[in-house]
N, CA and C atoms as an extended XYZ file, in Angstrom:
333
Properties=species:S:1:pos:R:3:atomname:S:1:resname:S:1:resid:I:1 pbc="F F F"
N         0.842       -1.175        0.000 N   UNK     1
C         0.000        0.000        0.000 CA  UNK     1
C         0.892        1.245        0.000 C   UNK     1
N         0.609        2.147       -0.846 N   UNK     2
C         1.335        3.410       -0.946 CA  UNK     2
C         0.585        4.481       -0.162 C   UNK     2
N         1.351        5.331        0.544 N   UNK     3
C         0.738        6.449        1.259 CA  UNK     3
C         1.348        7.747        0.745 C   UNK     3
N         0.659        8.820        0.975 N   UNK     4
C         1.157       10.142        0.605 CA  UNK     4
C         2.118       10.629        1.687 C   UNK     4
N         3.034       11.500        1.322 N   UNK     5
C         3.970       12.059        2.285 CA  UNK     5
C         3.232       12.746        3.429 C   UNK     5
N         2.102       13.343        3.141 N   UNK     6
C         1.309       14.024        4.164 CA  UNK     6
C         0.852       13.027        5.238 C   UNK     6
N         0.598       11.774        4.842 N   UNK     7
C         0.226       10.747        5.827 CA  UNK     7
C         1.384       10.502        6.787 C   UNK     7
N         2.591       10.400        6.278 N   UNK     8
C         3.781       10.209        7.114 CA  UNK     8
C         3.967       11.388        8.062 C   UNK     8
N         3.748       12.600        7.567 N   UNK     9
C         3.921       13.794        8.393 CA  UNK     9
C         2.957       13.835        9.578 C   UNK     9
N         1.840       13.153        9.499 N   UNK    10
C         0.862       13.145       10.599 CA  UNK    10
C         1.351       12.325       11.789 C   UNK    10
N         2.274       11.395       11.562 N   UNK    11
C         2.819       10.582       12.649 CA  UNK    11
C         4.000       11.338       13.240 C   UNK    11
N         3.867       11.752       14.497 N   UNK    12
C         4.885       12.574       15.152 CA  UNK    12
C         5.861       11.663       15.906 C   UNK    12
N         6.990       11.377       15.273 N   UNK    13
C         8.019       10.514       15.861 CA  UNK    13
C         9.136       11.409       16.382 C   UNK    13
N         9.383       11.310       17.688 N   UNK    14
C        10.391       12.149       18.344 CA  UNK    14
C        11.416       11.284       19.049 C   UNK    14
N        12.560       11.886       19.340 N   UNK    15
C        13.596       11.218       20.120 CA  UNK    15
C        13.498       11.699       21.560 C   UNK    15
N        13.713       10.765       22.478 N   UNK    16
C        13.701       11.101       23.891 CA  UNK    16
C        14.678       10.224       24.644 C   UNK    16
N        14.989       10.623       25.863 N   UNK    17
C        15.917        9.884       26.713 CA  UNK    17
C        15.140        9.198       27.833 C   UNK    17
N        15.384        7.914       28.007 N   UNK    18
C        14.741        7.175       29.090 CA  UNK    18
C        15.340        7.648       30.408 C   UNK    18
N        14.474        8.130       31.311 N   UNK    19
C        14.940        8.661       32.596 CA  UNK    19
C        14.515        7.797       33.784 C   UNK    19
N        13.577        6.877       33.571 N   UNK    20
C        13.167        5.979       34.653 CA  UNK    20
C        12.635        4.691       34.044 C   UNK    20
N        12.933        3.577       34.710 N   UNK    21
C        12.442        2.257       34.304 CA  UNK    21
C        11.983        1.529       35.559 C   UNK    21
N        10.766        1.016       35.508 N   UNK    22
C        10.215        0.258       36.634 CA  UNK    22
C         9.672       -1.072       36.121 C   UNK    22
N         9.674       -2.091       36.957 N   UNK    23
C         9.051       -3.349       36.556 CA  UNK    23
C         7.550       -3.153       36.344 C   UNK    23
N         6.959       -4.017       35.552 N   UNK    24
C         5.524       -3.959       35.295 CA  UNK    24
C         4.959       -5.373       35.428 C   UNK    24
N         4.948       -5.899       36.665 N   UNK    25
C         4.543       -7.291       36.861 CA  UNK    25
C         3.072       -7.562       36.528 C   UNK    25
N         2.243       -6.521       36.504 N   UNK    26
C         0.823       -6.707       36.195 CA  UNK    26
C         0.556       -6.903       34.708 C   UNK    26
N         1.525       -6.596       33.858 N   UNK    27
C         1.340       -6.720       32.408 CA  UNK    27
C         1.137       -8.188       32.023 C   UNK    27
N         0.328       -8.410       30.998 N   UNK    28
C         0.091       -9.783       30.528 CA  UNK    28
C         1.356      -10.425       29.982 C   UNK    28
N         2.156       -9.638       29.277 N   UNK    29
C         3.450      -10.100       28.775 CA  UNK    29
C         4.534       -9.307       29.495 C   UNK    29
N         5.679       -9.922       29.755 N   UNK    30
C         6.736       -9.211       30.502 CA  UNK    30
C         7.051       -7.849       29.883 C   UNK    30
N         7.057       -6.821       30.718 N   UNK    31
C         7.257       -5.448       30.228 CA  UNK    31
C         7.850       -4.583       31.333 C   UNK    31
N         8.296       -3.400       30.911 N   UNK    32
C         8.756       -2.367       31.827 CA  UNK    32
C         7.859       -1.146       31.672 C   UNK    32
N         7.762       -0.354       32.744 N   UNK    33
C         7.167        0.980       32.679 CA  UNK    33
C         8.329        1.946       32.470 C   UNK    33
N         8.246        2.750       31.430 N   UNK    34
C         9.310        3.706       31.112 CA  UNK    34
C         8.800        5.127       31.299 C   UNK    34
N         9.708        6.017       31.684 N   UNK    35
C         9.468        7.454       31.605 CA  UNK    35
C        10.529        7.991       30.659 C   UNK    35
N        10.063        8.686       29.615 N   UNK    36
C        10.949        9.190       28.570 CA  UNK    36
C        10.864       10.707       28.533 C   UNK    36
N        12.021       11.370       28.533 N   UNK    37
C        12.088       12.834       28.481 CA  UNK    37
C        12.244       13.276       27.032 C   UNK    37
N        11.255       14.023       26.529 N   UNK    38
C        11.268       14.514       25.154 CA  UNK    38
C        11.618       15.994       25.074 C   UNK    38
N        12.253       16.531       26.094 N   UNK    39
C        12.670       17.927       26.069 CA  UNK    39
C        11.572       18.864       26.532 C   UNK    39
N        11.869       20.163       26.501 N   UNK    40
C        10.989       21.175       27.101 CA  UNK    40
C         9.653       21.329       26.376 C   UNK    40
N         9.597       21.107       25.088 N   UNK    41
C         8.348       21.293       24.344 CA  UNK    41
C         7.301       20.237       24.718 C   UNK    41
N         7.717       18.983       24.860 N   UNK    42
C         6.794       17.871       25.117 CA  UNK    42
C         6.849       17.430       26.580 C   UNK    42
N         8.016       17.468       27.184 N   UNK    43
C         8.182       17.035       28.564 CA  UNK    43
C         8.362       15.531       28.674 C   UNK    43
N         8.081       14.989       29.841 N   UNK    44
C         8.224       13.548       30.043 CA  UNK    44
C         6.889       12.865       29.768 C   UNK    44
N         6.989       11.657       29.229 N   UNK    45
C         5.815       10.838       28.942 CA  UNK    45
C         6.103        9.406       29.376 C   UNK    45
N         5.030        8.680       29.694 N   UNK    46
C         5.151        7.296       30.140 CA  UNK    46
C         4.833        6.335       28.996 C   UNK    46
N         5.464        5.152       29.071 N   UNK    47
C         5.200        4.113       28.085 CA  UNK    47
C         5.391        2.750       28.727 C   UNK    47
N         4.628        1.789       28.272 N   UNK    48
C         4.849        0.397       28.625 CA  UNK    48
C         5.554       -0.241       27.432 C   UNK    48
N         6.618       -0.991       27.701 N   UNK    49
C         7.378       -1.583       26.594 CA  UNK    49
C         7.840       -2.991       26.954 C   UNK    49
N         7.648       -3.902       26.030 N   UNK    50
C         8.036       -5.299       26.222 CA  UNK    50
C         9.507       -5.477       25.851 C   UNK    50
N        10.378       -5.042       26.753 N   UNK    51
C        11.819       -5.023       26.491 CA  UNK    51
C        12.606       -5.988       27.363 C   UNK    51
N        11.925       -6.820       28.127 N   UNK    52
C        12.597       -7.617       29.152 CA  UNK    52
C        13.533       -8.678       28.600 C   UNK    52
N        13.365       -9.081       27.353 N   UNK    53
C        14.203      -10.134       26.780 CA  UNK    53
C        15.652       -9.669       26.584 C   UNK    53
N        15.850       -8.449       26.100 N   UNK    54
C        17.195       -7.987       25.735 CA  UNK    54
C        17.751       -6.856       26.591 C   UNK    54
N        16.935       -6.270       27.475 N   UNK    55
C        17.380       -5.074       28.170 CA  UNK    55
C        17.261       -5.196       29.683 C   UNK    55
N        18.296       -4.733       30.360 N   UNK    56
C        18.322       -4.618       31.805 CA  UNK    56
C        17.839       -3.206       32.150 C   UNK    56
N        16.979       -3.054       33.149 N   UNK    57
C        16.454       -1.718       33.464 CA  UNK    57
C        17.540       -0.663       33.680 C   UNK    57
N        18.591       -0.990       34.407 N   UNK    58
C        19.638        0.000       34.685 CA  UNK    58
C        20.342        0.442       33.402 C   UNK    58
N        20.484       -0.468       32.441 N   UNK    59
C        21.157       -0.134       31.182 CA  UNK    59
C        20.293        0.732       30.276 C   UNK    59
N        18.984        0.755       30.509 N   UNK    60
C        18.093        1.579       29.691 CA  UNK    60
C        18.133        3.052       30.086 C   UNK    60
N        18.468        3.344       31.334 N   UNK    61
C        18.519        4.736       31.791 CA  UNK    61
C        19.567        5.493       30.980 C   UNK    61
N        19.164        6.633       30.419 N   UNK    62
C        20.062        7.459       29.621 CA  UNK    62
C        20.078        7.104       28.143 C   UNK    62
N        19.417        6.028       27.754 N   UNK    63
C        19.389        5.625       26.342 CA  UNK    63
C        18.364        6.463       25.583 C   UNK    63
N        18.739        6.927       24.408 N   UNK    64
C        17.800        7.659       23.564 CA  UNK    64
C        17.023        6.677       22.685 C   UNK    64
N        15.730        6.939       22.556 N   UNK    65
C        14.845        6.081       21.781 CA  UNK    65
C        13.942        6.932       20.902 C   UNK    65
N        13.390        6.300       19.883 N   UNK    66
C        12.384        6.936       19.038 CA  UNK    66
C        11.011        6.493       19.522 C   UNK    66
N        10.044        7.420       19.483 N   UNK    67
C         8.689        7.096       19.926 CA  UNK    67
C         7.667        7.940       19.181 C   UNK    67
N         6.500        7.368       18.980 N   UNK    68
C         5.365        8.120       18.437 CA  UNK    68
C         4.726        8.840       19.617 C   UNK    68
N         4.655       10.174       19.523 N   UNK    69
C         4.149       10.964       20.650 CA  UNK    69
C         2.734       11.496       20.441 C   UNK    69
N         2.125       11.237       19.286 N   UNK    70
C         0.786       11.790       19.054 CA  UNK    70
C        -0.308       10.735       18.905 C   UNK    70
N        -0.083        9.514       19.402 N   UNK    71
C        -1.176        8.552       19.532 CA  UNK    71
C        -1.976        8.912       20.776 C   UNK    71
N        -3.228        8.527       20.804 N   UNK    72
C        -4.029        8.699       22.012 CA  UNK    72
C        -3.452        7.807       23.112 C   UNK    72
N        -3.499        8.250       24.374 N   UNK    73
C        -3.026        7.394       25.467 CA  UNK    73
C        -3.780        6.062       25.468 C   UNK    73
N        -3.085        5.012       25.941 N   UNK    74
C        -3.669        3.667       25.959 CA  UNK    74
C        -3.581        3.101       27.368 C   UNK    74
N        -4.726        2.682       27.896 N   UNK    75
C        -4.769        2.083       29.224 CA  UNK    75
C        -4.284        0.642       29.139 C   UNK    75
N        -3.262        0.323       29.946 N   UNK    76
C        -2.728       -1.036       30.018 CA  UNK    76
C        -2.808       -1.438       31.484 C   UNK    76
N        -3.864       -2.168       31.838 N   UNK    77
C        -4.106       -2.470       33.243 CA  UNK    77
C        -4.365       -1.172       33.987 C   UNK    77
N        -3.627       -0.946       35.073 N   UNK    78
C        -3.772        0.294       35.847 CA  UNK    78
C        -2.820        1.383       35.368 C   UNK    78
N        -2.082        1.127       34.293 N   UNK    79
C        -1.057        2.038       33.796 CA  UNK    79
C        -1.531        2.702       32.505 C   UNK    79
N        -1.320        4.019       32.388 N   UNK    80
C        -1.679        4.746       31.175 CA  UNK    80
C        -0.412        4.993       30.354 C   UNK    80
N        -0.332        4.341       29.198 N   UNK    81
C         0.807        4.522       28.298 CA  UNK    81
C         0.517        5.718       27.394 C   UNK    81
N         1.448        6.681       27.367 N   UNK    82
C         1.213        7.936       26.647 CA  UNK    82
C         1.929        8.029       25.309 C   UNK    82
N         2.951        7.211       25.095 N   UNK    83
C         3.697        7.207       23.833 CA  UNK    83
C         4.001        5.769       23.447 C   UNK    83
N         4.310        5.559       22.175 N   UNK    84
C         4.698        4.242       21.679 CA  UNK    84
C         6.189        4.268       21.357 C   UNK    84
N         6.977        3.599       22.205 N   UNK    85
C         8.417        3.481       21.959 CA  UNK    85
C         8.595        2.482       20.820 C   UNK    85
N         9.474        2.810       19.863 N   UNK    86
C         9.595        2.022       18.634 CA  UNK    86
C        10.765        1.047       18.657 C   UNK    86
N        10.570       -0.071       17.994 N   UNK    87
C        11.613       -1.081       17.876 CA  UNK    87
C        11.283       -2.035       16.754 C   UNK    87
N        12.205       -2.945       16.515 N   UNK    88
C        12.026       -3.994       15.515 CA  UNK    88
C        12.105       -5.343       16.202 C   UNK    88
N        11.422       -6.365       15.655 N   UNK    89
C        11.513       -7.693       16.255 CA  UNK    89
C        12.797       -8.405       15.832 C   UNK    89
N        13.391       -9.148       16.786 N   UNK    90
C        14.510      -10.015       16.422 CA  UNK    90
C        13.936      -11.316       15.852 C   UNK    90
N        14.784      -12.327       15.652 N   UNK    91
C        14.350      -13.590       15.053 CA  UNK    91
C        13.241      -14.267       15.864 C   UNK    91
N        13.237      -14.065       17.184 N   UNK    92
C        12.249      -14.690       18.058 CA  UNK    92
C        11.057      -13.776       18.340 C   UNK    92
N        11.060      -12.566       17.793 N   UNK    93
C         9.971      -11.627       17.999 CA  UNK    93
C        10.168      -10.676       19.168 C   UNK    93
N        11.308      -10.757       19.863 N   UNK    94
C        11.593       -9.844       20.979 CA  UNK    94
C        12.014       -8.477       20.429 C   UNK    94
N        11.693       -7.429       21.171 N   UNK    95
C        11.914       -6.053       20.705 CA  UNK    95
C        13.383       -5.635       20.805 C   UNK    95
N        13.864       -5.028       19.712 N   UNK    96
C        15.159       -4.348       19.662 CA  UNK    96
C        14.831       -2.868       19.435 C   UNK    96
N        15.187       -2.025       20.395 N   UNK    97
C        14.869       -0.600       20.312 CA  UNK    97
C        15.563        0.082       19.144 C   UNK    97
N        14.926        1.132       18.630 N   UNK    98
C        15.583        1.986       17.643 CA  UNK    98
C        15.799        3.362       18.258 C   UNK    98
N        16.870        3.997       17.837 N   UNK    99
C        17.210        5.324       18.325 CA  UNK    99
C        18.360        5.865       17.497 C   UNK    99
N        18.750        7.093       17.746 N   UNK   100
C        19.840        7.683       16.963 CA  UNK   100
C        21.173        7.022       17.294 C   UNK   100
N        22.066        6.988       16.301 N   UNK   101
C        23.394        6.394       16.529 CA  UNK   101
C        24.306        7.317       17.308 C   UNK   101
N        23.970        8.610       17.357 N   UNK   102
C        24.709        9.598       18.142 CA  UNK   102
C        23.713       10.415       18.948 C   UNK   102
N        24.177       11.005       20.031 N   UNK   103
C        23.314       11.828       20.884 CA  UNK   103
C        22.792       13.014       20.089 C   UNK   103
N        21.489       13.242       20.215 N   UNK   104
C        20.826       14.382       19.579 CA  UNK   104
C        19.947       15.052       20.635 C   UNK   104
N        19.517       16.292       20.405 N   UNK   105
C        18.652       16.951       21.388 CA  UNK   105
C        17.325       16.226       21.553 C   UNK   105
N        16.914       16.016       22.805 N   UNK   106
C        15.624       15.401       23.079 CA  UNK   106
C        14.511       16.234       22.465 C   UNK   106
N        13.518       15.547       21.915 N   UNK   107
C        12.385       16.222       21.283 CA  UNK   107
C        12.530       16.379       19.792 C   UNK   107
N        13.703       16.061       19.235 N   UNK   108
C        13.893       16.173       17.798 CA  UNK   108
C        12.898       15.303       17.036 C   UNK   108
N        12.360       15.848       15.943 N   UNK   109
C        11.340       15.152       15.131 CA  UNK   109
C        11.992       14.403       13.993 C   UNK   109
N        11.552       13.161       13.807 N   UNK   110
C        12.029       12.349       12.682 CA  UNK   110
C        11.514       12.938       11.387 C   UNK   110
N        12.388       13.033       10.385 N   UNK   111
C        11.953       13.490        9.053 CA  UNK   111
C        12.657       12.684        8.001 C   UNK   111
């Protein structure tokens, strides 16, 4: 399916730095609760992410990630996820995060 460039522009993908990671034992599938800082314009937002296969919580702190920031919030159990952190599946379907290869200012928009 082909989309117009204007369709891509409607998806607001920003870079942010993970500033907090907590366990999420109530999730149906193993996951973490993340707090991601997207800079002064957007601020911090929460996300639930199924990253437990490849990532240690302490190693995630300070890592920059890409996330969709303009989806409607999604209730996951008692937790409200405000952004969708992006990744690709490995051979087994576990998430591998995507982010910039070098440090960039938080809040930068993907283009």
